[in-house]
Gaussian input, Z-matrix of N, CA and C with variables (Angstrom, degrees):
# hf/3-21g

backbone

0 1
 N
 C     1     B1
 C     2     B2     1     A1
 N     3     B3     2     A2     1     D1
 C     4     B4     3     A3     2     D2
 C     5     B5     4     A4     3     D3
 N     6     B6     5     A5     4     D4
 C     7     B7     6     A6     5     D5
 C     8     B8     7     A7     6     D6
 N     9     B9     8     A8     7     D7
 C    10    B10     9     A9     8     D8
 C    11    B11    10    A10     9     D9
 N    12    B12    11    A11    10    D10
 C    13    B13    12    A12    11    D11
 C    14    B14    13    A13    12    D12
 N    15    B15    14    A14    13    D13
 C    16    B16    15    A15    14    D14
 C    17    B17    16    A16    15    D15
 N    18    B18    17    A17    16    D16
 C    19    B19    18    A18    17    D17
 C    20    B20    19    A19    18    D18
 N    21    B21    20    A20    19    D19
 C    22    B22    21    A21    20    D20
 C    23    B23    22    A22    21    D21
 N    24    B24    23    A23    22    D22
 C    25    B25    24    A24    23    D23
 C    26    B26    25    A25    24    D24
 N    27    B27    26    A26    25    D25
 C    28    B28    27    A27    26    D26
 C    29    B29    28    A28    27    D27
 N    30    B30    29    A29    28    D28
 C    31    B31    30    A30    29    D29
 C    32    B32    31    A31    30    D30
 N    33    B33    32    A32    31    D31
 C    34    B34    33    A33    32    D32
 C    35    B35    34    A34    33    D33
 N    36    B36    35    A35    34    D34
 C    37    B37    36    A36    35    D35
 C    38    B38    37    A37    36    D36
 N    39    B39    38    A38    37    D37
 C    40    B40    39    A39    38    D38
 C    41    B41    40    A40    39    D39
 N    42    B42    41    A41    40    D40
 C    43    B43    42    A42    41    D41
 C    44    B44    43    A43    42    D42
 N    45    B45    44    A44    43    D43
 C    46    B46    45    A45    44    D44
 C    47    B47    46    A46    45    D45
 N    48    B48    47    A47    46    D46
 C    49    B49    48    A48    47    D47
 C    50    B50    49    A49    48    D48
 N    51    B51    50    A50    49    D49
 C    52    B52    51    A51    50    D50
 C    53    B53    52    A52    51    D51
 N    54    B54    53    A53    52    D52
 C    55    B55    54    A54    53    D53
 C    56    B56    55    A55    54    D54
 N    57    B57    56    A56    55    D55
 C    58    B58    57    A57    56    D56
 C    59    B59    58    A58    57    D57
 N    60    B60    59    A59    58    D58
 C    61    B61    60    A60    59    D59
 C    62    B62    61    A61    60    D60
 N    63    B63    62    A62    61    D61
 C    64    B64    63    A63    62    D62
 C    65    B65    64    A64    63    D63
 N    66    B66    65    A65    64    D64
 C    67    B67    66    A66    65    D65
 C    68    B68    67    A67    66    D66
 N    69    B69    68    A68    67    D67
 C    70    B70    69    A69    68    D68
 C    71    B71    70    A70    69    D69
 N    72    B72    71    A71    70    D70
 C    73    B73    72    A72    71    D71
 C    74    B74    73    A73    72    D72
 N    75    B75    74    A74    73    D73
 C    76    B76    75    A75    74    D74
 C    77    B77    76    A76    75    D75
 N    78    B78    77    A77    76    D76
 C    79    B79    78    A78    77    D77
 C    80    B80    79    A79    78    D78
 N    81    B81    80    A80    79    D79
 C    82    B82    81    A81    80    D80
 C    83    B83    82    A82    81    D81
 N    84    B84    83    A83    82    D82
 C    85    B85    84    A84    83    D83
 C    86    B86    85    A85    84    D84
 N    87    B87    86    A86    85    D85
 C    88    B88    87    A87    86    D86
 C    89    B89    88    A88    87    D87
 N    90    B90    89    A89    88    D88
 C    91    B91    90    A90    89    D89
 C    92    B92    91    A91    90    D90
 N    93    B93    92    A92    91    D91
 C    94    B94    93    A93    92    D92
 C    95    B95    94    A94    93    D93
 N    96    B96    95    A95    94    D94
 C    97    B97    96    A96    95    D95
 C    98    B98    97    A97    96    D96
 N    99    B99    98    A98    97    D97
 C   100   B100    99    A99    98    D98
 C   101   B101   100   A100    99    D99
 N   102   B102   101   A101   100   D100
 C   103   B103   102   A102   101   D101
 C   104   B104   103   A103   102   D102
 N   105   B105   104   A104   103   D103
 C   106   B106   105   A105   104   D104
 C   107   B107   106   A106   105   D105
 N   108   B108   107   A107   106   D106
 C   109   B109   108   A108   107   D107
 C   110   B110   109   A109   108   D108
 N   111   B111   110   A110   109   D109
 C   112   B112   111   A111   110   D110
 C   113   B113   112   A112   111   D111
 N   114   B114   113   A113   112   D112
 C   115   B115   114   A114   113   D113
 C   116   B116   115   A115   114   D114
 N   117   B117   116   A116   115   D115
 C   118   B118   117   A117   116   D116
 C   119   B119   118   A118   117   D117
 N   120   B120   119   A119   118   D118
 C   121   B121   120   A120   119   D119
 C   122   B122   121   A121   120   D120
 N   123   B123   122   A122   121   D121
 C   124   B124   123   A123   122   D122
 C   125   B125   124   A124   123   D123
 N   126   B126   125   A125   124   D124
 C   127   B127   126   A126   125   D125
 C   128   B128   127   A127   126   D126
 N   129   B129   128   A128   127   D127
 C   130   B130   129   A129   128   D128
 C   131   B131   130   A130   129   D129
 N   132   B132   131   A131   130   D130
 C   133   B133   132   A132   131   D131
 C   134   B134   133   A133   132   D132
 N   135   B135   134   A134   133   D133
 C   136   B136   135   A135   134   D134
 C   137   B137   136   A136   135   D135
 N   138   B138   137   A137   136   D136
 C   139   B139   138   A138   137   D137
 C   140   B140   139   A139   138   D138
 N   141   B141   140   A140   139   D139
 C   142   B142   141   A141   140   D140
 C   143   B143   142   A142   141   D141
 N   144   B144   143   A143   142   D142
 C   145   B145   144   A144   143   D143
 C   146   B146   145   A145   144   D144
 N   147   B147   146   A146   145   D145
 C   148   B148   147   A147   146   D146
 C   149   B149   148   A148   147   D147
 N   150   B150   149   A149   148   D148
 C   151   B151   150   A150   149   D149
 C   152   B152   151   A151   150   D150
 N   153   B153   152   A152   151   D151
 C   154   B154   153   A153   152   D152
 C   155   B155   154   A154   153   D153
 N   156   B156   155   A155   154   D154
 C   157   B157   156   A156   155   D155
 C   158   B158   157   A157   156   D156
 N   159   B159   158   A158   157   D157
 C   160   B160   159   A159   158   D158
 C   161   B161   160   A160   159   D159
 N   162   B162   161   A161   160   D160
 C   163   B163   162   A162   161   D161
 C   164   B164   163   A163   162   D162
 N   165   B165   164   A164   163   D163
 C   166   B166   165   A165   164   D164
 C   167   B167   166   A166   165   D165
 N   168   B168   167   A167   166   D166
 C   169   B169   168   A168   167   D167
 C   170   B170   169   A169   168   D168
 N   171   B171   170   A170   169   D169
 C   172   B172   171   A171   170   D170
 C   173   B173   172   A172   171   D171
 N   174   B174   173   A173   172   D172
 C   175   B175   174   A174   173   D173
 C   176   B176   175   A175   174   D174
 N   177   B177   176   A176   175   D175
 C   178   B178   177   A177   176   D176
 C   179   B179   178   A178   177   D177
 N   180   B180   179   A179   178   D178
 C   181   B181   180   A180   179   D179
 C   182   B182   181   A181   180   D180
 N   183   B183   182   A182   181   D181
 C   184   B184   183   A183   182   D182
 C   185   B185   184   A184   183   D183
 N   186   B186   185   A185   184   D184
 C   187   B187   186   A186   185   D185
 C   188   B188   187   A187   186   D186
 N   189   B189   188   A188   187   D187
 C   190   B190   189   A189   188   D188
 C   191   B191   190   A190   189   D189
 N   192   B192   191   A191   190   D190
 C   193   B193   192   A192   191   D191
 C   194   B194   193   A193   192   D192
 N   195   B195   194   A194   193   D193
 C   196   B196   195   A195   194   D194
 C   197   B197   196   A196   195   D195
 N   198   B198   197   A197   196   D196
 C   199   B199   198   A198   197   D197
 C   200   B200   199   A199   198   D198
 N   201   B201   200   A200   199   D199
 C   202   B202   201   A201   200   D200
 C   203   B203   202   A202   201   D201
 N   204   B204   203   A203   202   D202
 C   205   B205   204   A204   203   D203
 C   206   B206   205   A205   204   D204
 N   207   B207   206   A206   205   D205
 C   208   B208   207   A207   206   D206
 C   209   B209   208   A208   207   D207
 N   210   B210   209   A209   208   D208
 C   211   B211   210   A210   209   D209
 C   212   B212   211   A211   210   D210
 N   213   B213   212   A212   211   D211
 C   214   B214   213   A213   212   D212
 C   215   B215   214   A214   213   D213
 N   216   B216   215   A215   214   D214
 C   217   B217   216   A216   215   D215
 C   218   B218   217   A217   216   D216
 N   219   B219   218   A218   217   D217
 C   220   B220   219   A219   218   D218
 C   221   B221   220   A220   219   D219
 N   222   B222   221   A221   220   D220
 C   223   B223   222   A222   221   D221
 C   224   B224   223   A223   222   D222
 N   225   B225   224   A224   223   D223
 C   226   B226   225   A225   224   D224
 C   227   B227   226   A226   225   D225
 N   228   B228   227   A227   226   D226
 C   229   B229   228   A228   227   D227
 C   230   B230   229   A229   228   D228
 N   231   B231   230   A230   229   D229
 C   232   B232   231   A231   230   D230
 C   233   B233   232   A232   231   D231
 N   234   B234   233   A233   232   D232
 C   235   B235   234   A234   233   D233
 C   236   B236   235   A235   234   D234
 N   237   B237   236   A236   235   D235
 C   238   B238   237   A237   236   D236
 C   239   B239   238   A238   237   D237
 N   240   B240   239   A239   238   D238
 C   241   B241   240   A240   239   D239
 C   242   B242   241   A241   240   D240
 N   243   B243   242   A242   241   D241
 C   244   B244   243   A243   242   D242
 C   245   B245   244   A244   243   D243
 N   246   B246   245   A245   244   D244
 C   247   B247   246   A246   245   D245
 C   248   B248   247   A247   246   D246
 N   249   B249   248   A248   247   D247
 C   250   B250   249   A249   248   D248
 C   251   B251   250   A250   249   D249
 N   252   B252   251   A251   250   D250
 C   253   B253   252   A252   251   D251
 C   254   B254   253   A253   252   D252
 N   255   B255   254   A254   253   D253
 C   256   B256   255   A255   254   D254
 C   257   B257   256   A256   255   D255
 N   258   B258   257   A257   256   D256
 C   259   B259   258   A258   257   D257
 C   260   B260   259   A259   258   D258
 N   261   B261   260   A260   259   D259
 C   262   B262   261   A261   260   D260
 C   263   B263   262   A262   261   D261
 N   264   B264   263   A263   262   D262
 C   265   B265   264   A264   263   D263
 C   266   B266   265   A265   264   D264

   B1=1.4456
   B2=1.5236
   B3=1.3327
   B4=1.4574
   B5=1.5240
   B6=1.3171
   B7=1.4681
   B8=1.5206
   B9=1.3192
   B10=1.4615
   B11=1.5296
   B12=1.3299
   B13=1.4604
   B14=1.5206
   B15=1.3251
   B16=1.4588
   B17=1.5263
   B18=1.3154
   B19=1.4611
   B20=1.5249
   B21=1.3205
   B22=1.4558
   B23=1.5264
   B24=1.3219
   B25=1.4660
   B26=1.5273
   B27=1.3118
   B28=1.4674
   B29=1.5209
   B30=1.3086
   B31=1.4598
   B32=1.5272
   B33=1.3199
   B34=1.4766
   B35=1.5199
   B36=1.3292
   B37=1.4670
   B38=1.5271
   B39=1.3187
   B40=1.4666
   B41=1.5310
   B42=1.3236
   B43=1.4690
   B44=1.5279
   B45=1.3140
   B46=1.4625
   B47=1.5255
   B48=1.3283
   B49=1.4709
   B50=1.5300
   B51=1.3218
   B52=1.4648
   B53=1.5257
   B54=1.3206
   B55=1.4598
   B56=1.5307
   B57=1.3278
   B58=1.4733
   B59=1.5215
   B60=1.3215
   B61=1.4629
   B62=1.5301
   B63=1.3229
   B64=1.4721
   B65=1.5285
   B66=1.3275
   B67=1.4606
   B68=1.5276
   B69=1.3320
   B70=1.4655
   B71=1.5257
   B72=1.3156
   B73=1.4624
   B74=1.5273
   B75=1.3307
   B76=1.4698
   B77=1.5274
   B78=1.3241
   B79=1.4675
   B80=1.5208
   B81=1.3298
   B82=1.4643
   B83=1.5216
   B84=1.2986
   B85=1.4620
   B86=1.5256
   B87=1.3201
   B88=1.4580
   B89=1.5286
   B90=1.3054
   B91=1.4694
   B92=1.5132
   B93=1.3290
   B94=1.4569
   B95=1.5164
   B96=1.3038
   B97=1.4584
   B98=1.5236
   B99=1.3354
   B100=1.4634
   B101=1.5216
   B102=1.3349
   B103=1.4669
   B104=1.5238
   B105=1.3138
   B106=1.4656
   B107=1.5323
   B108=1.3199
   B109=1.4620
   B110=1.5283
   B111=1.3176
   B112=1.4660
   B113=1.5306
   B114=1.3248
   B115=1.4668
   B116=1.5255
   B117=1.3335
   B118=1.4560
   B119=1.5294
   B120=1.3305
   B121=1.4553
   B122=1.5155
   B123=1.3224
   B124=1.4572
   B125=1.5247
   B126=1.3249
   B127=1.4654
   B128=1.5261
   B129=1.3313
   B130=1.4604
   B131=1.5304
   B132=1.3273
   B133=1.4656
   B134=1.5270
   B135=1.3235
   B136=1.4625
   B137=1.5249
   B138=1.3228
   B139=1.4660
   B140=1.5193
   B141=1.3263
   B142=1.4692
   B143=1.5282
   B144=1.3249
   B145=1.4672
   B146=1.5224
   B147=1.3315
   B148=1.4725
   B149=1.5238
   B150=1.3308
   B151=1.4671
   B152=1.5269
   B153=1.3221
   B154=1.4691
   B155=1.5243
   B156=1.3188
   B157=1.4669
   B158=1.5271
   B159=1.3263
   B160=1.4707
   B161=1.5238
   B162=1.3257
   B163=1.4673
   B164=1.5252
   B165=1.3164
   B166=1.4612
   B167=1.5270
   B168=1.3188
   B169=1.4718
   B170=1.5298
   B171=1.3317
   B172=1.4633
   B173=1.5232
   B174=1.3357
   B175=1.4649
   B176=1.5276
   B177=1.3216
   B178=1.4575
   B179=1.5249
   B180=1.3105
   B181=1.4541
   B182=1.5246
   B183=1.3186
   B184=1.4578
   B185=1.5258
   B186=1.3432
   B187=1.4638
   B188=1.5297
   B189=1.3044
   B190=1.4591
   B191=1.5270
   B192=1.3220
   B193=1.4701
   B194=1.5284
   B195=1.3391
   B196=1.4698
   B197=1.5326
   B198=1.3368
   B199=1.4642
   B200=1.5238
   B201=1.3181
   B202=1.4668
   B203=1.5249
   B204=1.3305
   B205=1.4714
   B206=1.5283
   B207=1.3219
   B208=1.4628
   B209=1.5156
   B210=1.3248
   B211=1.4653
   B212=1.5201
   B213=1.3310
   B214=1.4692
   B215=1.5250
   B216=1.3258
   B217=1.4631
   B218=1.5260
   B219=1.3276
   B220=1.4681
   B221=1.5279
   B222=1.3051
   B223=1.4677
   B224=1.5276
   B225=1.3054
   B226=1.4756
   B227=1.5220
   B228=1.3394
   B229=1.4711
   B230=1.5202
   B231=1.3311
   B232=1.4652
   B233=1.5300
   B234=1.3152
   B235=1.4731
   B236=1.5216
   B237=1.3215
   B238=1.4726
   B239=1.5271
   B240=1.3257
   B241=1.4652
   B242=1.5281
   B243=1.3168
   B244=1.4675
   B245=1.5257
   B246=1.3245
   B247=1.4711
   B248=1.5192
   B249=1.3181
   B250=1.4625
   B251=1.5363
   B252=1.3212
   B253=1.4674
   B254=1.5210
   B255=1.3220
   B256=1.4665
   B257=1.5197
   B258=1.3025
   B259=1.4619
   B260=1.5244
   B261=1.3319
   B262=1.4661
   B263=1.5236
   B264=1.3415
   B265=1.4765
   B266=1.4982
   A1=111.10
   A2=117.33
   A3=120.54
   A4=110.64
   A5=117.23
   A6=122.36
   A7=111.20
   A8=118.09
   A9=121.86
   A10=111.03
   A11=117.02
   A12=121.16
   A13=109.73
   A14=116.23
   A15=120.89
   A16=110.04
   A17=117.94
   A18=121.79
   A19=110.67
   A20=116.79
   A21=120.77
   A22=110.59
   A23=117.16
   A24=121.20
   A25=110.26
   A26=117.19
   A27=120.88
   A28=110.53
   A29=116.21
   A30=119.70
   A31=111.00
   A32=117.24
   A33=119.93
   A34=110.94
   A35=116.55
   A36=120.21
   A37=110.54
   A38=117.41
   A39=120.71
   A40=109.71
   A41=117.39
   A42=121.13
   A43=109.84
   A44=117.06
   A45=121.54
   A46=111.06
   A47=116.43
   A48=120.96
   A49=110.34
   A50=116.99
   A51=121.01
   A52=110.08
   A53=117.00
   A54=120.67
   A55=111.45
   A56=116.91
   A57=120.05
   A58=110.26
   A59=116.92
   A60=120.70
   A61=109.82
   A62=116.95
   A63=120.37
   A64=110.66
   A65=115.96
   A66=119.91
   A67=111.22
   A68=116.82
   A69=120.78
   A70=111.21
   A71=116.75
   A72=122.20
   A73=112.20
   A74=117.01
   A75=122.49
   A76=112.27
   A77=115.69
   A78=121.86
   A79=106.28
   A80=116.48
   A81=119.80
   A82=112.76
   A83=117.30
   A84=121.55
   A85=110.81
   A86=116.18
   A87=119.14
   A88=108.00
   A89=114.98
   A90=119.76
   A91=109.27
   A92=114.96
   A93=120.76
   A94=111.15
   A95=116.18
   A96=122.11
   A97=113.18
   A98=117.11
   A99=120.07
   A100=113.61
   A101=117.54
   A102=120.33
   A103=109.67
   A104=116.59
   A105=121.47
   A106=108.00
   A107=115.61
   A108=121.13
   A109=112.56
   A110=118.31
   A111=120.83
   A112=110.53
   A113=117.15
   A114=120.60
   A115=111.53
   A116=116.78
   A117=121.59
   A118=110.21
   A119=116.83
   A120=119.60
   A121=115.93
   A122=117.83
   A123=119.09
   A124=110.67
   A125=115.36
   A126=121.98
   A127=109.90
   A128=116.08
   A129=119.56
   A130=110.65
   A131=117.54
   A132=120.49
   A133=110.59
   A134=116.70
   A135=120.48
   A136=110.85
   A137=116.65
   A138=120.36
   A139=110.15
   A140=116.46
   A141=120.04
   A142=109.48
   A143=117.39
   A144=121.10
   A145=110.58
   A146=115.93
   A147=120.32
   A148=111.16
   A149=116.31
   A150=120.24
   A151=109.43
   A152=116.46
   A153=120.67
   A154=111.95
   A155=116.68
   A156=120.11
   A157=111.87
   A158=117.04
   A159=120.93
   A160=109.30
   A161=117.03
   A162=119.99
   A163=110.64
   A164=116.48
   A165=120.85
   A166=111.79
   A167=116.60
   A168=121.69
   A169=112.04
   A170=116.50
   A171=120.52
   A172=112.88
   A173=117.01
   A174=122.37
   A175=111.20
   A176=114.52
   A177=120.39
   A178=109.29
   A179=115.00
   A180=120.62
   A181=108.03
   A182=116.31
   A183=120.79
   A184=106.61
   A185=117.37
   A186=119.72
   A187=110.77
   A188=115.89
   A189=121.41
   A190=111.35
   A191=116.92
   A192=120.71
   A193=112.40
   A194=116.84
   A195=121.22
   A196=112.77
   A197=116.98
   A198=120.43
   A199=107.69
   A200=113.74
   A201=121.24
   A202=109.13
   A203=117.04
   A204=119.28
   A205=112.34
   A206=117.00
   A207=120.55
   A208=113.33
   A209=117.08
   A210=120.71
   A211=113.09
   A212=117.28
   A213=121.48
   A214=111.27
   A215=115.83
   A216=122.27
   A217=113.04
   A218=116.07
   A219=122.19
   A220=109.24
   A221=115.96
   A222=119.93
   A223=109.40
   A224=117.33
   A225=121.03
   A226=112.03
   A227=117.27
   A228=118.60
   A229=111.16
   A230=117.33
   A231=120.17
   A232=109.36
   A233=117.14
   A234=121.31
   A235=111.22
   A236=116.66
   A237=119.83
   A238=110.71
   A239=117.18
   A240=120.90
   A241=110.13
   A242=117.07
   A243=121.17
   A244=110.25
   A245=116.99
   A246=120.10
   A247=111.12
   A248=117.51
   A249=121.53
   A250=110.85
   A251=116.41
   A252=119.82
   A253=111.69
   A254=117.57
   A255=120.25
   A256=111.34
   A257=118.27
   A258=121.52
   A259=111.17
   A260=116.87
   A261=121.38
   A262=113.06
   A263=117.02
   A264=118.76
   A265=111.69
   D1=-35.68
   D2=178.58
   D3=-60.57
   D4=-34.77
   D5=178.47
   D6=-57.10
   D7=-43.40
   D8=-179.93
   D9=-62.32
   D10=-41.74
   D11=178.78
   D12=-61.32
   D13=-43.89
   D14=178.96
   D15=-62.67
   D16=-43.93
   D17=178.59
   D18=-61.05
   D19=-42.79
   D20=-179.26
   D21=-64.49
   D22=-43.67
   D23=179.99
   D24=-63.69
   D25=-43.20
   D26=178.29
   D27=-63.95
   D28=-42.41
   D29=-178.99
   D30=-63.08
   D31=-39.51
   D32=177.40
   D33=-61.73
   D34=-39.92
   D35=178.48
   D36=-67.83
   D37=-37.07
   D38=176.60
   D39=-64.65
   D40=-40.79
   D41=177.36
   D42=-56.93
   D43=-43.58
   D44=178.98
   D45=-60.47
   D46=-43.30
   D47=179.27
   D48=-64.08
   D49=-45.41
   D50=179.81
   D51=-62.72
   D52=-40.12
   D53=179.01
   D54=-62.83
   D55=-34.13
   D56=176.73
   D57=-61.08
   D58=-44.59
   D59=179.40
   D60=-66.44
   D61=-40.36
   D62=177.09
   D63=-58.21
   D64=-45.44
   D65=-179.48
   D66=-62.17
   D67=-41.18
   D68=178.19
   D69=-61.40
   D70=-31.67
   D71=-177.78
   D72=-96.83
   D73=4.36
   D74=-178.63
   D75=56.88
   D76=39.07
   D77=174.90
   D78=-96.37
   D79=117.09
   D80=-175.70
   D81=-104.60
   D82=11.57
   D83=-179.22
   D84=-81.04
   D85=141.99
   D86=173.92
   D87=-78.02
   D88=154.13
   D89=-177.47
   D90=-135.23
   D91=138.88
   D92=177.62
   D93=-90.01
   D94=168.70
   D95=-176.74
   D96=-59.77
   D97=-28.60
   D98=-176.83
   D99=-111.19
   D100=10.82
   D101=175.07
   D102=-72.79
   D103=137.15
   D104=179.43
   D105=-74.58
   D106=117.99
   D107=-172.85
   D108=-63.09
   D109=-35.11
   D110=178.21
   D111=-65.80
   D112=-32.82
   D113=178.63
   D114=-73.45
   D115=-23.79
   D116=177.57
   D117=-77.21
   D118=-23.64
   D119=177.05
   D120=133.85
   D121=2.18
   D122=178.44
   D123=-77.68
   D124=148.96
   D125=-179.95
   D126=-106.13
   D127=176.64
   D128=177.16
   D129=-63.83
   D130=-33.78
   D131=175.90
   D132=-64.94
   D133=-37.22
   D134=176.22
   D135=-63.82
   D136=-34.07
   D137=177.79
   D138=-63.68
   D139=-39.88
   D140=176.62
   D141=-61.84
   D142=-43.01
   D143=176.66
   D144=-60.18
   D145=-41.34
   D146=178.62
   D147=-60.44
   D148=-43.53
   D149=179.13
   D150=-57.51
   D151=-48.93
   D152=-178.15
   D153=-64.50
   D154=-41.04
   D155=179.32
   D156=-67.92
   D157=-39.07
   D158=177.09
   D159=-62.94
   D160=-44.69
   D161=179.29
   D162=-59.95
   D163=-42.49
   D164=-179.77
   D165=-68.71
   D166=-47.20
   D167=-177.30
   D168=-61.63
   D169=-40.68
   D170=-174.53
   D171=-102.96
   D172=3.41
   D173=179.32
   D174=50.62
   D175=54.40
   D176=177.97
   D177=-143.18
   D178=167.15
   D179=177.81
   D180=-111.81
   D181=127.32
   D182=176.84
   D183=-87.71
   D184=115.51
   D185=179.27
   D186=-60.34
   D187=146.92
   D188=-179.54
   D189=-52.44
   D190=-37.85
   D191=-178.80
   D192=-66.08
   D193=-18.37
   D194=-179.28
   D195=-95.78
   D196=-7.39
   D197=179.41
   D198=-85.09
   D199=82.90
   D200=-177.15
   D201=-127.08
   D202=155.54
   D203=176.25
   D204=-55.83
   D205=-36.17
   D206=-179.58
   D207=-64.22
   D208=-37.93
   D209=-179.16
   D210=-75.47
   D211=-19.72
   D212=-178.80
   D213=-118.78
   D214=27.30
   D215=-177.52
   D216=-75.77
   D217=-43.02
   D218=-176.47
   D219=-139.54
   D220=170.17
   D221=174.65
   D222=-61.58
   D223=-39.56
   D224=179.68
   D225=-62.35
   D226=-43.56
   D227=-178.70
   D228=-69.05
   D229=-34.86
   D230=176.84
   D231=-66.21
   D232=-41.91
   D233=178.92
   D234=-61.54
   D235=-43.72
   D236=178.38
   D237=-62.63
   D238=-40.62
   D239=177.76
   D240=-61.67
   D241=-47.34
   D242=180.00
   D243=-59.41
   D244=-46.81
   D245=-179.87
   D246=-61.33
   D247=-41.80
   D248=178.75
   D249=-63.65
   D250=-44.71
   D251=-179.54
   D252=-67.12
   D253=-36.92
   D254=178.04
   D255=-66.49
   D256=-34.62
   D257=178.99
   D258=-69.90
   D259=-27.51
   D260=-177.53
   D261=-86.08
   D262=-2.28
   D263=-179.79
   D264=-101.66

């Protein structure tokens, strides 16, 4: 049960990071955990910004091998990546 709480807390922090990128791009649409971010309007450059913001927010380094479209597709996939990387540190 503690795992779910941790996932929820991480996901909320990821939402905050994604919202920062949305604000920079003047995207005012709400997004769900499983909405595809590229379909909402983010670009590949925005994905790079997301990587940097995630690293800063969670004080971790995303290995180059993990910077893939699949890992940054949705808020849920970013949250799973963060949780996996935090467990490996």
